[in-house]
ZAMARNU-288780 format. One record per residue (C-alpha): residue number from 1; residue in three letters; chain; y, z, x. Coordinates in nm, 3 decimals. Layout:
SITE  num  residu  chaine        y        z        x
SITE  NUM     ALA       A        Y        Z        X
...
This chain:
SITE  num  residu  chaine        y        z        x
SITE    1     MET       A    5.230    9.872    6.762
SITE    2     GLU       A    5.176    9.554    6.935
SITE    3     SER       A    4.839    9.500    6.824
SITE    4     GLU       A    4.963    9.509    6.485
SITE    5     VAL       A    5.225    9.247    6.504
SITE    6     SER       A    5.006    9.002    6.686
SITE    7     VAL       A    4.948    8.649    6.567
SITE    8     TRP       A    4.550    8.710    6.577
SITE    9     TYR       A    4.622    9.060    6.358
SITE   10     LEU       A    4.828    8.804    6.098
SITE   11     ILE       A    4.609    8.623    6.065
SITE   12     ALA       A    4.304    8.818    6.036
SITE   13     ASN       A    4.527    9.000    5.758
SITE   14     ALA       A    4.649    8.699    5.552
SITE   15     GLY       A    4.546    8.672    5.198
SITE   16     VAL       A    4.147    8.440    5.134
SITE   17     LEU       A    4.339    8.117    5.037
SITE   18     VAL       A    4.597    8.113    5.353
SITE   19     GLN       A    4.352    8.168    5.579
SITE   20     LEU       A    4.094    7.907    5.429
SITE   21     VAL       A    4.406    7.662    5.516
SITE   22     MET       A    4.446    7.817    5.859
SITE   23     LEU       A    4.073    7.721    5.899
SITE   24     LEU       A    4.149    7.360    5.796
SITE   25     LEU       A    4.402    7.308    5.981
SITE   26     ALA       A    4.310    7.437    6.315
SITE   27     LEU       A    3.941    7.192    6.246
SITE   28     ALA       A    4.195    6.916    6.202
SITE   29     SER       A    4.379    6.980    6.535
SITE   30     ILE       A    4.035    6.995    6.692
SITE   31     VAL       A    3.878    6.702    6.567
SITE   32     SER       A    4.201    6.543    6.642
SITE   33     TRP       A    4.215    6.619    7.026
SITE   34     ALA       A    3.865    6.551    7.041
SITE   35     LEU       A    3.952    6.185    6.907
SITE   36     ILE       A    4.219    6.133    7.087
SITE   37     PHE       A    4.088    6.174    7.436
SITE   38     GLN       A    3.774    5.978    7.313
SITE   39     ARG       A    3.979    5.696    7.234
SITE   40     LEU       A    4.231    5.734    7.585
SITE   41     GLN       A    3.886    5.644    7.751
SITE   42     VAL       A    3.803    5.338    7.494
SITE   43     PHE       A    4.187    5.225    7.550
SITE   44     ARG       A    4.130    5.226    7.953
SITE   45     LYS       A    3.818    5.089    7.949
SITE   46     ALA       A    3.982    4.801    7.715
SITE   47     LYS       A    4.266    4.770    7.953
SITE   48     GLN       A    4.050    4.800    8.284
SITE   49     ALA       A    3.819    4.564    8.103
SITE   50     GLN       A    4.056    4.270    7.956
SITE   51     TYR       A    4.206    4.225    8.345
SITE   52     ALA       A    3.909    4.186    8.486
SITE   53     PHE       A    3.773    3.918    8.252
SITE   54     GLU       A    4.127    3.702    8.298
SITE   55     GLU       A    4.091    3.700    8.654
SITE   56     ARG       A    3.705    3.573    8.599
SITE   57     PHE       A    3.829    3.324    8.366
SITE   58     TRP       A    4.127    3.169    8.545
SITE   59     SER       A    3.964    3.202    8.858
SITE   60     GLY       A    3.853    2.801    8.753
SITE   61     MET       A    3.472    2.946    8.719
SITE   62     ASP       A    3.253    2.721    8.550
SITE   63     LEU       A    3.248    2.829    8.192
SITE   64     GLY       A    2.857    2.758    8.092
SITE   65     GLN       A    2.820    2.970    8.414
SITE   66     LEU       A    3.069    3.235    8.322
SITE   67     TYR       A    2.891    3.264    8.012
SITE   68     ARG       A    2.532    3.294    8.129
SITE   69     GLU       A    2.684    3.573    8.342
SITE   70     VAL       A    2.884    3.798    8.107
SITE   71     ASN       A    2.557    3.748    7.815
SITE   72     SER       A    2.334    3.870    8.040
SITE   73     SER       A    2.535    4.162    8.109
SITE   74     PRO       A    2.809    4.249    7.856
SITE   75     THR       A    3.068    4.462    8.024
SITE   76     PRO       A    3.157    4.719    7.744
SITE   77     PHE       A    3.500    4.743    7.548
SITE   78     SER       A    3.569    4.447    7.695
SITE   79     GLY       A    3.714    4.241    7.361
SITE   80     MET       A    3.816    3.946    7.542
SITE   81     GLU       A    3.525    3.860    7.695
SITE   82     SER       A    3.332    3.927    7.301
SITE   83     VAL       A    3.578    3.634    7.184
SITE   84     PHE       A    3.466    3.431    7.495
SITE   85     ARG       A    3.066    3.456    7.438
SITE   86     ALA       A    3.095    3.411    7.085
SITE   87     GLY       A    3.316    3.100    7.058
SITE   88     PHE       A    3.128    2.956    7.371
SITE   89     LYS       A    2.773    3.046    7.248
SITE   90     GLU       A    2.889    2.890    6.868
SITE   91     PHE       A    3.060    2.572    7.117
SITE   92     SER       A    2.753    2.492    7.292
SITE   93     ARG       A    2.537    2.516    6.976
SITE   94     LEU       A    2.729    2.332    6.756
SITE   95     ARG       A    2.790    2.003    7.024
SITE   96     GLN       A    2.385    2.016    6.997
SITE   97     GLN       A    2.343    1.970    6.658
SITE   98     SER       A    2.698    1.763    6.596
SITE   99     ARG       A    2.928    1.442    6.735
SITE  100     ASP       A    3.236    1.580    6.469
SITE  101     ALA       A    3.466    1.752    6.724
SITE  102     ASP       A    3.702    1.885    6.465
SITE  103     ALA       A    3.353    2.039    6.243
SITE  104     VAL       A    3.262    2.208    6.589
SITE  105     MET       A    3.597    2.315    6.642
SITE  106     GLU       A    3.594    2.466    6.342
SITE  107     GLY       A    3.272    2.660    6.372
SITE  108     THR       A    3.389    2.767    6.768
SITE  109     GLN       A    3.719    2.894    6.602
SITE  110     ARG       A    3.517    3.114    6.312
SITE  111     ALA       A    3.340    3.240    6.500
SITE  112     MET       A    3.618    3.350    6.746
SITE  113     ARG       A    3.834    3.480    6.493
SITE  114     VAL       A    3.454    3.745    6.356
SITE  115     ALA       A    3.449    3.814    6.710
SITE  116     PHE       A    3.853    3.908    6.661
SITE  117     SER       A    3.768    4.100    6.376
SITE  118     ARG       A    3.510    4.314    6.502
SITE  119     GLU       A    3.728    4.409    6.815
SITE  120     GLN       A    4.041    4.508    6.590
SITE  121     GLU       A    3.809    4.713    6.376
SITE  122     ARG       A    3.656    4.832    6.690
SITE  123     LEU       A    4.010    4.938    6.916
SITE  124     GLU       A    4.101    5.075    6.506
SITE  125     MET       A    3.866    5.336    6.490
SITE  126     HIS       A    3.958    5.638    6.381
SITE  127     LEU       A    4.360    5.576    6.393
SITE  128     PRO       A    4.324    5.613    6.035
SITE  129     PHE       A    4.259    6.020    6.054
SITE  130     LEU       A    4.484    6.060    6.329
SITE  131     ALA       A    4.747    5.911    6.059
SITE  132     THR       A    4.614    6.146    5.759
SITE  133     VAL       A    4.653    6.415    5.995
SITE  134     GLY       A    4.998    6.331    6.061
SITE  135     SER       A    5.151    6.278    5.729
SITE  136     THR       A    4.940    6.574    5.581
SITE  137     SER       A    4.913    6.866    5.819
SITE  138     PRO       A    5.278    6.970    5.754
SITE  139     TYR       A    5.249    7.004    5.382
SITE  140     VAL       A    4.899    7.174    5.433
SITE  141     GLY       A    5.046    7.419    5.685
SITE  142     LEU       A    5.410    7.498    5.404
SITE  143     PHE       A    5.145    7.482    5.133
SITE  144     GLY       A    4.948    7.796    5.302
SITE  145     THR       A    5.288    7.969    5.375
SITE  146     VAL       A    5.461    7.938    5.027
SITE  147     TRP       A    5.149    8.124    4.932
SITE  148     GLY       A    5.145    8.367    5.168
SITE  149     ILE       A    5.535    8.446    5.063
SITE  150     MET       A    5.477    8.461    4.671
SITE  151     ASN       A    5.195    8.732    4.782
SITE  152     SER       A    5.413    8.940    4.991
SITE  153     PHE       A    5.713    8.906    4.706
SITE  154     ARG       A    5.415    9.001    4.429
SITE  155     GLY       A    5.289    9.335    4.686
SITE  156     LEU       A    5.706    9.347    4.656
SITE  157     ALA       A    5.678    9.436    4.284
SITE  158     GLN       A    5.430    9.713    4.374
SITE  159     VAL       A    5.669    9.911    4.583
SITE  160     GLN       A    5.983   10.109    4.480
SITE  161     GLN       A    6.209   10.086    4.822
SITE  162     ALA       A    6.192    9.694    4.958
SITE  163     THR       A    6.228    9.742    5.338
SITE  164     LEU       A    6.215    9.493    5.640
SITE  165     ALA       A    5.933    9.646    5.757
SITE  166     THR       A    5.746    9.588    5.410
SITE  167     VAL       A    5.861    9.246    5.427
SITE  168     ALA       A    5.787    9.064    5.736
SITE  169     PRO       A    5.403    9.080    5.796
SITE  170     GLY       A    5.376    8.894    5.440
SITE  171     ILE       A    5.605    8.660    5.548
SITE  172     SER       A    5.482    8.634    5.936
SITE  173     GLU       A    5.136    8.554    5.836
SITE  174     ALA       A    5.265    8.247    5.595
SITE  175     LEU       A    5.490    8.098    5.882
SITE  176     ILE       A    5.189    8.094    6.091
SITE  177     ALA       A    5.024    7.856    5.834
SITE  178     THR       A    5.337    7.567    5.856
SITE  179     ALA       A    5.346    7.630    6.253
SITE  180     MET       A    4.924    7.557    6.239
SITE  181     GLY       A    5.013    7.257    6.049
SITE  182     LEU       A    5.332    7.124    6.309
SITE  183     PHE       A    5.066    7.241    6.573
SITE  184     ALA       A    4.834    6.955    6.436
SITE  185     ALA       A    5.048    6.691    6.243
SITE  186     ILE       A    5.309    6.633    6.610
SITE  187     PRO       A    5.019    6.539    6.859
SITE  188     ALA       A    4.790    6.314    6.609
SITE  189     VAL       A    5.122    6.150    6.464
SITE  190     ILE       A    5.224    6.118    6.818
SITE  191     ALA       A    4.903    5.968    6.962
SITE  192     TYR       A    4.859    5.737    6.639
SITE  193     ASN       A    5.206    5.569    6.750
SITE  194     ARG       A    5.098    5.520    7.071
SITE  195     PHE       A    4.730    5.441    7.044
SITE  196     SER       A    4.866    5.188    6.747
SITE  197     SER       A    5.093    4.974    6.985
SITE  198     ILE       A    4.784    4.948    7.265
SITE  199     SER       A    4.593    4.823    6.975
SITE  200     ASP       A    4.839    4.561    6.860
SITE  201     ALA       A    4.880    4.486    7.213
SITE  202     LEU       A    4.548    4.392    7.369
SITE  203     LEU       A    4.519    4.223    7.007
SITE  204     LYS       A    4.781    4.023    7.116
SITE  205     ASN       A    4.585    3.942    7.441
SITE  206     TYR       A    4.284    3.865    7.261
SITE  207     GLU       A    4.451    3.631    6.982
SITE  208     THR       A    4.614    3.428    7.278
SITE  209     PHE       A    4.326    3.463    7.456
SITE  210     ALA       A    4.117    3.239    7.201
SITE  211     GLU       A    4.381    2.983    7.124
SITE  212     GLU       A    4.353    2.896    7.523
SITE  213     PHE       A    4.014    2.872    7.500
SITE  214     SER       A    4.000    2.685    7.169
SITE  215     SER       A    4.259    2.437    7.336
SITE  216     ILE       A    4.004    2.377    7.625
SITE  217     LEU       A    3.691    2.386    7.473
SITE  218     HIS       A    3.911    2.110    7.235
SITE  219     ARG       A    3.979    1.919    7.521
SITE  220     ARG       A    3.665    1.959    7.649
SITE  221     VAL       A    3.474    1.794    7.332
SITE  222     HIS       A    3.721    1.550    7.284
SITE  223     SER       A    3.718    1.399    7.617
SITE  224     SER       A    3.288    1.360    7.546
SITE  225     GLU       A    3.377    1.190    7.270
SITE  226     GLN       A    3.583    0.980    7.378
SITE  227     SER       A    3.360    0.913    7.684
SITE  228     ALA       A    3.059    0.835    7.472
SITE  229     THR       A    3.252    0.581    7.274
């Protein structure tokens, strides 16, 4: 009797459409969990790389030497380092080509904005998928449930005497779709909110660093311009 009312028995005996809904939700859940673990690693490494680069940058090391070191061996997942490399590379190139300090700074800031946009895309990668799973999975599961209950009541029309034992299996197998929808949606929503918060914090730090670095380069280019005159 236990085998007849087990979850696996209900899934195996569900309608074809309900089974397809369950399969879709199971795949969405598996992919979501894979992306969750992958994003956890990415954000953990990004935070570690940020702390390490900030310590090196504010240690008083010469910026030219720091650029040569990070350019020869870039740190993976280090968004702040990427912004620094892009900015300092463009700054050095433009200083050799132009004496206009404003043009040099404008080009440097533009290069850092491009690097910042790339890091933003990298941090926010796969988050839309988690948001989609979190928002649509309950409705997909509900669709499977409604369809399964409809089939159960259609089956009752062909029975002379309807009892709880007749209705219960059909409704139970239909409700499994809703449960699977929630099982796929809840972790995806939690992960999306958490990762969005971490991504916003990292991007805010990158933006603040870009402004501070821009101020340092601004003082350097204007001081050299004044000394040249």
